[in-house]
C-alpha positions in Angstrom: 167.5 208.8 94.9 166.1 211.7 97.2 169.8 213.3 97.3 170.5 211.9 93.2 167.3 214.1 92.3 168.3 216.7 94.7 171.6 217.0 93.1 170.1 216.9 89.6 168.0 219.8 90.9 171.2 222.0 92.0 173.1 221.3 88.9 170.1 222.5 86.5 169.7 225.6 88.6 173.5 226.1 88.5 173.6 225.9 84.4 170.5 228.2 84.1 172.8 230.7 86.0 175.6 230.2 84.3 173.8 230.6 80.8 172.1 234.0 82.4 175.7 235.3 83.4 177.0 234.4 80.4 174.2 236.4 78.7 174.4 239.1 80.7 178.7 239.5 80.2 178.3 239.4 76.5 175.2 242.3 76.7 177.7 244.0 78.3 180.9 243.5 76.1 178.3 244.7 73.1 177.6 247.7 75.0 180.8 248.9 75.8 182.3 248.4 71.9 179.3 250.2 71.0 179.8 253.2 73.5 183.6 253.5 72.7 183.0 252.9 69.1 182.4 255.7 66.9 182.1 259.1 69.0 185.3 258.2 71.2 186.8 257.2 67.7 186.6 260.8 66.4 187.1 262.6 69.6 190.5 260.7 70.1 191.1 261.3 66.6 190.8 265.3 66.6 192.5 265.7 69.7 195.6 263.6 68.3 195.8 266.1 65.5 195.6 268.7 68.2 198.2 267.6 70.1 200.6 267.0 67.1 200.3 270.3 65.7 201.0 271.7 69.1 203.9 269.6 69.5 205.4 270.3 66.0 205.1 273.9 66.4 206.4 273.7 70.4 210.1 276.0 70.2 211.3 273.5 73.5 210.8 270.6 74.8 211.9 269.8 78.6 211.8 266.5 80.3 211.0 266.7 84.2 212.0 264.6 86.7 210.8 264.2 90.5 210.7 267.6 91.8 210.7 269.3 89.0 206.9 268.4 88.1 205.5 270.7 91.1 202.5 273.2 91.6 204.7 276.1 90.6 205.5 274.8 87.1 202.1 274.2 86.6 201.1 277.6 87.1 204.0 278.6 85.0 201.8 276.6 82.1 198.2 277.7 83.0 199.6 281.1 82.9 201.4 280.6 79.8 198.1 279.6 78.2 196.3 282.3 79.3 198.8 284.7 78.3 198.6 283.2 74.8 195.2 283.1 74.8 195.3 286.7 75.9 197.8 287.8 72.5 195.6 286.4 70.2 192.5 288.2 71.6 194.5 291.2 71.7 195.7 290.5 67.8 194.0 292.8 64.9 192.7 290.5 62.5 195.1 290.3 59.9 197.8 292.1 61.1 200.6 289.8 61.1 203.1 291.6 63.6 203.5 289.4 66.8 203.0 291.5 70.2 206.0 291.2 71.9 205.0 289.2 74.6 207.5 286.5 76.6 204.8 283.8 76.9 204.6 283.9 73.2 207.2 281.4 73.3 205.6 277.4 72.9 207.0 274.8 75.1 206.3 271.1 75.5 206.7 269.3 79.1 207.3 265.5 79.4 206.9 264.4 82.9 207.2 260.1 82.9 204.5 258.9 80.7 202.8 262.1 80.1 203.5 264.9 77.5 202.0 268.1 78.4 201.5 270.7 75.5 199.1 274.0 75.4 196.6 274.1 73.1 194.1 277.5 71.4 191.6 278.7 73.6 193.3 278.4 76.8 193.7 274.9 76.8 195.9 272.1 78.1 196.3 268.5 77.1 198.1 265.7 78.6 198.7 263.0 76.8 199.4 259.4 78.5 201.5 257.1 77.0 200.6 253.3 78.0 203.0 250.6 77.9 203.4 246.6 78.6 206.6 244.5 79.3 208.5 247.3 77.7 205.9 247.9 74.6 204.0 250.8 73.9 200.1 250.4 74.1 197.0 252.8 74.0 197.3 256.4 73.7 194.9 258.3 75.9 194.4 262.9 76.3 192.7 264.7 79.1 192.1 268.3 77.8 191.9 270.7 81.3 190.4 274.3 80.9 189.9 277.5 82.9 188.1 280.6 82.2 190.8 282.5 83.6 194.2 281.9 85.6 192.4 282.4 89.0 190.0 279.9 88.6 190.4 276.2 89.0 190.7 274.2 86.2 187.7 271.5 84.7 187.6 268.4 82.5 186.5 269.7 79.3 187.1 266.7 77.4 188.7 263.2 77.7 189.1 259.7 75.6 189.7 257.8 78.7 187.8 254.5 78.9 184.3 256.0 80.4 184.4 253.2 83.0 187.7 254.6 84.6 186.4 257.0 87.3 187.8 260.2 86.0 184.7 262.6 87.1 185.5 261.0 90.5 189.0 262.0 90.4 188.1 265.2 89.0 185.9 266.1 92.0 188.2 264.6 94.3 192.0 266.4 93.3 191.1 268.7 90.6 190.1 271.9 92.4 192.7 271.1 95.3 196.0 269.6 93.9 195.9 269.5 89.7 199.1 267.5 89.8 197.8 264.7 92.0 194.6 264.5 89.6 196.9 264.5 86.2 199.3 262.1 88.0 196.3 260.2 89.6 194.9 259.8 86.1 197.8 258.3 84.2 198.1 255.4 87.2 194.9 254.8 86.3 195.6 254.5 82.8 198.4 252.5 83.3 197.2 249.8 85.5 194.3 248.9 83.7 196.8 248.9 80.6 198.9 246.2 82.6 195.7 244.0 84.2 194.3 243.8 80.4 197.5 243.0 78.7 197.8 240.4 81.3 195.2 238.9 80.9 195.4 239.0 77.1 198.8 237.0 77.7 197.3 234.4 79.1 194.7 233.7 76.6 197.3 233.8 74.0 199.8 231.6 75.6 197.8 229.1 77.5 194.3 229.3 76.0 194.0 225.6 75.2 194.2 225.2 78.8 191.2 227.6 80.1 187.9 226.5 79.6 186.4 230.0 80.9 187.5 233.4 81.4 185.4 236.1 82.7 186.4 239.9 84.1 185.1 243.1 84.8 185.3 246.6 82.1 188.6 247.9 84.5 189.6 244.2 84.8 189.9 244.7 88.7 187.6 241.2 88.9 189.4 238.0 86.9 187.7 234.3 86.8 189.0 231.9 85.1 188.7 227.9 85.3 191.2 225.5 84.4 189.8 222.1 82.6 192.9 220.5 81.3 193.9 218.4 84.5 192.8 215.8 86.3 190.8 218.4 88.7 189.1 221.4 87.8 190.8 224.8 89.3 188.8 227.4 89.5 190.9 230.8 90.0 189.3 234.4 91.2 190.8 237.3 91.2 190.1 241.2 93.1 192.1 244.1 92.8 191.9 246.3 96.1 191.6 249.7 94.1 192.0 251.1 90.1 195.6 251.1 90.0 196.9 248.0 91.6 198.5 245.5 89.2 198.8 242.8 91.5 195.7 241.1 93.3 195.0 241.6 97.0 191.7 238.8 96.9 192.9 235.5 95.4 191.6 232.1 95.8 192.3 229.1 93.8 190.1 226.4 94.5 190.9 222.6 93.2 187.5 220.5 92.3 188.3 216.4 92.1 186.3 215.2 88.8 187.6 211.9 88.3 188.4 209.4 91.2 188.6 205.4 91.8 185.3 204.0 92.7 187.0 203.2 96.6 187.5 206.3 97.1 184.5 207.9 95.7 182.6 205.3 97.8 184.3 206.2 101.2 183.8 210.4 100.4 180.0 209.5 99.7 179.6 207.4 103.0 181.5 209.9 105.2 179.3 212.8 104.0 176.1 211.0 104.0 177.0 210.2 107.8 177.4 214.1 108.5 174.2 214.9 106.6 175.5 216.5 103.6 175.3 215.6 99.9 177.6 213.6 97.7 179.6 216.6 95.7 183.3 216.5 96.2 184.1 218.9 98.4 187.3 221.3 97.0 190.7 222.0 98.3 192.9 225.5 98.3 196.0 225.4 96.1 197.7 228.4 98.5 200.7 228.2 96.5 198.8 229.3 93.3 197.1 232.2 95.7 201.0 233.3 96.9 201.9 233.0 93.2 199.2 235.0 92.3 199.8 238.1 94.8 203.1 238.3 94.1 204.0 237.7 90.1 202.2 239.1 87.3 199.5 236.6 86.0 201.4 235.2 82.9 204.5 234.6 85.5 202.0 232.9 87.9 200.2 231.3 85.7 203.3 229.5 84.3 204.6 228.6 88.1 201.0 227.3 89.1 200.9 224.9 86.3 204.0 223.7 86.9 203.5 223.0 90.2 200.0 221.7 89.8 200.1 217.9 88.6 202.3 216.9 92.0 199.6 219.3 94.0 196.6 217.7 93.4 198.3 214.2 93.8 199.3 215.3 96.9 195.7 216.6 97.8 193.6 213.6 95.9 195.7 210.4 95.9 192.8 208.8 94.4 192.4 210.3 91.1 192.2 209.3 88.2 192.9 206.0 89.3 190.7 203.1 88.4 
């Protein structure tokens, strides 16, 4: 009886922890939504208008590939934007005559998923276009400025989600390697959208099989439970960094939920003899862990579910027998 009471006490504690954790996640989600609702939306709309106006006034659009996107080109872009700012500052109000400065030409640069435009006020805006499975997703902006051509650039404003470390990237890269900073922010955004959309897709396709699903805001920690089987399967994913789209830390455990009386008695006697409780021992699903390390989450999920009944029968031969 002592063991049974101990188990019930532990179950109550576990339920209490789970309820508190669910409440924290709910509050966290509400806070994230509130933080990203009104102010971020207005910034996005304003920057998008400025970006579209700058692109509409362009005289040329260049698509860059490989080594064409380099420090020298970025220096040219910076020079152009400061020359344009100086030209406007020198112009007499009401005088429509343009000064004959060659840098007045307005060029937009497209590099992979990035489009770079020059804005008034010696600002450079980068628009990041994200996608998933060939379909366009969210747009993000990052505006850089510098007081002069010789001074380092800083991030003036942006629409990058607050939980992605753009300020850390600014401190690490922007003063020494602006190209790397611009590319790194693009990698952060694309990886975040990729992880988010993978989770969205498994919820859309297999939501009826998923009992619980938790994730961090950047989707670099993901956990979910499968309960539509004879065993409870828990999946835990951890990503090495925020530019990863495949997890590096993977754990998939199967917990037998329904056992025959014979197998239950055998397990109970064995565990009592070892001085432990009578909780069933989980088993690792190594084939599932391998799939999650090498495939996208929806592909890995389909592979796991396809082979799950046979894997559970092999590990728990007495499951569901009466």
